KELOMAR-545290 format. One record per residue (C-alpha): residue in one letter; x, z, y; residue number from 1. Coordinates in Angstrom, 2 decimals, always signed. Layout:
<nodes>
r/east/up/north/k
a/X/Z/Y/NUM;
...
</nodes>
This chain:
<nodes>
r/east/up/north/k
m/+97.03/+56.11/+140.53/1;
r/+100.68/+56.23/+141.94/2;
n/+101.66/+53.53/+143.98/3;
k/+104.67/+51.85/+143.54/4;
f/+105.81/+51.59/+147.40/5;
p/+107.45/+54.36/+148.80/6;
v/+105.14/+57.19/+150.83/7;
t/+105.30/+56.98/+154.33/8;
s/+102.05/+58.82/+155.40/9;
a/+99.67/+60.89/+153.87/10;
p/+97.09/+60.18/+151.21/11;
k/+93.79/+58.97/+152.18/12;
l/+90.35/+59.12/+150.67/13;
l/+88.56/+56.07/+151.91/14;
l/+84.59/+56.52/+152.07/15;
t/+81.98/+56.07/+154.55/16;
s/+79.68/+58.56/+156.31/17;
a/+77.10/+58.09/+154.13/18;
a/+78.69/+60.19/+151.39/19;
h/+77.91/+63.21/+150.18/20;
y/+79.18/+66.20/+151.40/21;
s/+80.93/+67.47/+148.22/22;
w/+83.70/+64.83/+148.66/23;
k/+84.68/+67.05/+152.08/24;
k/+84.13/+70.09/+149.73/25;
a/+86.24/+68.67/+147.04/26;
l/+89.16/+67.84/+149.52/27;
h/+89.50/+71.69/+150.65/28;
i/+89.58/+72.80/+146.95/29;
t/+92.37/+70.44/+145.95/30;
g/+94.11/+71.46/+149.36/31;
f/+93.93/+68.63/+151.79/32;
s/+91.98/+68.30/+155.12/33;
e/+89.23/+66.60/+156.56/34;
s/+92.09/+64.51/+158.10/35;
s/+92.51/+63.13/+154.57/36;
i/+89.21/+61.00/+154.99/37;
l/+89.55/+57.38/+156.09/38;
e/+86.24/+56.68/+156.86/39;
i/+85.06/+52.81/+156.54/40;
p/+82.14/+51.63/+158.95/41;
l/+78.80/+50.77/+157.79/42;
d/+77.11/+47.74/+158.32/43;
q/+73.85/+46.65/+159.52/44;
y/+71.95/+47.67/+156.18/45;
g/+73.58/+51.35/+156.35/46;
r/+76.15/+50.06/+153.36/47;
l/+80.17/+50.27/+153.35/48;
s/+80.93/+47.25/+155.82/49;
v/+83.21/+45.20/+152.70/50;
a/+84.51/+43.35/+156.18/51;
s/+85.68/+46.54/+157.60/52;
l/+87.65/+47.91/+154.27/53;
s/+89.44/+44.45/+153.74/54;
k/+90.96/+45.14/+156.99/55;
i/+91.37/+48.44/+156.27/56;
l/+93.19/+47.59/+152.89/57;
k/+95.52/+45.00/+154.80/58;
g/+96.42/+47.94/+156.54/59;
i/+96.83/+50.46/+154.06/60;
k/+99.47/+47.71/+152.48/61;
k/+101.44/+47.03/+155.46/62;
e/+102.16/+50.69/+156.38/63;
k/+102.36/+51.79/+152.90/64;
t/+99.72/+54.47/+152.58/65;
p/+98.58/+56.42/+149.63/66;
v/+95.31/+56.07/+148.62/67;
l/+93.69/+59.06/+146.72/68;
g/+90.79/+56.61/+146.17/69;
l/+88.26/+54.87/+147.28/70;
v/+84.01/+56.14/+147.17/71;
s/+81.32/+53.68/+147.39/72;
l/+77.40/+54.69/+146.64/73;
f/+74.69/+53.57/+144.32/74;
g/+71.91/+55.10/+146.14/75;
s/+73.06/+57.26/+148.95/76;
t/+71.30/+60.97/+149.56/77;
e/+69.50/+59.97/+152.98/78;
l/+68.32/+56.32/+152.64/79;
g/+68.89/+55.41/+148.54/80;
s/+71.19/+52.36/+150.06/81;
i/+73.54/+50.57/+147.89/82;
d/+77.01/+49.53/+148.68/83;
d/+77.98/+46.06/+147.83/84;
i/+79.88/+47.01/+144.86/85;
a/+80.28/+43.37/+143.33/86;
n/+82.26/+42.56/+146.50/87;
i/+84.07/+45.99/+146.98/88;
n/+85.49/+45.12/+143.32/89;
d/+86.13/+41.76/+144.10/90;
l/+88.52/+42.82/+147.27/91;
l/+90.12/+45.48/+145.47/92;
s/+91.36/+42.50/+142.50/93;
i/+92.83/+41.06/+145.51/94;
y/+94.55/+44.42/+146.16/95;
s/+95.41/+45.24/+142.38/96;
d/+99.16/+46.06/+143.68/97;
l/+97.27/+49.25/+145.53/98;
k/+96.41/+50.42/+142.16/99;
i/+93.14/+51.85/+144.19/100;
w/+90.53/+53.98/+141.98/101;
h/+87.13/+52.95/+142.70/102;
h/+84.31/+55.52/+142.01/103;
v/+81.29/+55.06/+142.58/104;
d/+79.07/+57.80/+143.38/105;
a/+75.41/+56.92/+141.50/106;
a/+74.01/+60.50/+141.26/107;
y/+71.00/+59.21/+143.11/108;
g/+70.57/+55.68/+142.06/109;
g/+72.58/+55.82/+138.40/110;
f/+69.44/+56.78/+136.12/111;
f/+67.91/+53.93/+137.63/112;
a/+70.67/+51.39/+136.66/113;
s/+70.83/+52.93/+133.53/114;
l/+67.49/+51.96/+132.46/115;
g/+68.43/+48.37/+132.71/116;
a/+64.96/+47.00/+133.86/117;
d/+66.30/+44.04/+136.38/118;
t/+68.26/+41.32/+135.09/119;
g/+67.47/+38.70/+137.75/120;
n/+70.05/+37.12/+140.18/121;
t/+69.05/+39.67/+143.00/122;
y/+71.27/+41.77/+145.27/123;
l/+70.40/+45.10/+143.23/124;
s/+70.95/+43.07/+140.03/125;
k/+74.74/+42.08/+140.78/126;
q/+75.73/+45.71/+141.90/127;
i/+73.85/+47.64/+138.43/128;
r/+76.53/+44.78/+136.31/129;
a/+79.49/+45.26/+139.22/130;
l/+78.93/+49.32/+137.85/131;
a/+80.63/+47.99/+134.49/132;
k/+83.77/+47.08/+136.42/133;
v/+84.33/+50.46/+138.37/134;
d/+86.83/+52.99/+137.40/135;
s/+84.34/+55.89/+137.33/136;
i/+80.51/+56.65/+137.83/137;
t/+78.83/+59.99/+138.95/138;
m/+75.48/+59.67/+137.69/139;
d/+72.71/+62.80/+137.86/140;
p/+69.50/+62.61/+136.38/141;
h/+67.97/+65.50/+137.98/142;
k/+67.57/+63.62/+141.39/143;
l/+65.20/+60.30/+140.31/144;
a/+64.56/+61.50/+136.85/145;
y/+63.15/+64.86/+138.11/146;
i/+65.37/+66.53/+135.24/147;
p/+66.27/+70.14/+135.56/148;
y/+69.96/+70.88/+137.03/149;
s/+73.09/+70.71/+134.51/150;
c/+72.57/+67.36/+133.28/151;
g/+74.82/+64.96/+135.54/152;
a/+77.46/+63.53/+134.21/153;
f/+80.77/+61.78/+135.09/154;
l/+81.47/+58.36/+132.95/155;
c/+84.99/+56.77/+133.17/156;
r/+85.66/+53.22/+131.84/157;
s/+89.15/+53.99/+130.09/158;
p/+89.05/+56.88/+127.67/159;
a/+92.63/+56.97/+128.17/160;
k/+92.03/+58.22/+131.89/161;
y/+89.29/+60.44/+131.11/162;
h/+91.14/+62.45/+128.37/163;
y/+93.40/+64.97/+129.19/164;
s/+95.90/+65.78/+126.31/165;
h/+98.55/+67.65/+128.05/166;
i/+97.05/+70.88/+127.51/167;
q/+97.16/+72.71/+124.33/168;
a/+95.83/+76.20/+123.33/169;
p/+97.32/+77.91/+120.28/170;
y/+93.66/+79.01/+118.69/171;
i/+91.75/+75.72/+119.06/172;
d/+93.09/+72.57/+116.56/173;
f/+90.93/+69.54/+117.03/174;
k/+93.35/+67.10/+115.15/175;
g/+92.95/+64.56/+117.16/176;
n/+89.29/+64.54/+117.91/177;
a/+89.26/+62.89/+121.40/178;
g/+85.75/+64.43/+122.58/179;
a/+86.16/+67.87/+122.25/180;
g/+86.67/+70.14/+124.97/181;
l/+90.21/+70.77/+125.25/182;
q/+90.50/+67.03/+125.82/183;
t/+88.26/+66.38/+128.79/184;
i/+88.39/+67.46/+131.93/185;
e/+85.52/+69.03/+132.00/186;
g/+86.33/+71.67/+129.10/187;
s/+83.23/+73.44/+127.11/188;
r/+79.97/+72.65/+128.62/189;
p/+76.44/+73.25/+127.35/190;
s/+74.11/+70.53/+125.71/191;
t/+71.02/+71.80/+127.87/192;
g/+71.03/+69.01/+130.04/193;
a/+71.03/+66.65/+127.06/194;
s/+68.74/+68.12/+125.91/195;
a/+66.23/+67.75/+128.51/196;
m/+67.33/+64.16/+128.97/197;
w/+66.53/+63.49/+125.79/198;
l/+62.72/+65.33/+125.92/199;
t/+61.46/+63.60/+129.10/200;
a/+62.68/+60.38/+127.65/201;
k/+60.91/+60.82/+124.73/202;
t/+58.10/+62.67/+126.43/203;
l/+57.69/+60.92/+129.47/204;
g/+59.48/+57.29/+128.23/205;
l/+62.02/+55.33/+130.55/206;
d/+59.48/+52.59/+131.62/207;
</nodes>
């Protein structure tokens, strides 16, 4: 996610006040302070203001500010509000030279989006279809699907951006298996979450 222009200021993470508190925690863990947050105002519907984001991106380009990423929401924790992801994607395509990583925090609403029930031309349907064009998504069925903990997932649109092949362990040789633990961000992980999700789907259904 490097910018090709010279760095003249501290990197920023773009998000709104509706973003989950874990983003501040992640910044601290990775060595950034909360001053690295560039907060995007909300509109009258409690969604990320696309008009404000447009002005912010214009300033970022002018000031050559490095960007850690942009976080939009598919279901905020407090209100379940869904940002205009489709228009955000369009806006980022205009500023494609900034190479801003677009992550959608869909921990709350991602399970609903995965059901594929709404195919009309509503606001919600447009946002569901727009998820296919973002760089990464977080979803966590323990919220809306009432599944036990440890079933969340990080989804990345590009396998090349997800696999981590820079580290090798002498006692593990996967011989090119790109899905193995050493070559992914999470490393070793249990199958309990996937099993819980499968069992719920089989017993309660997804409709």
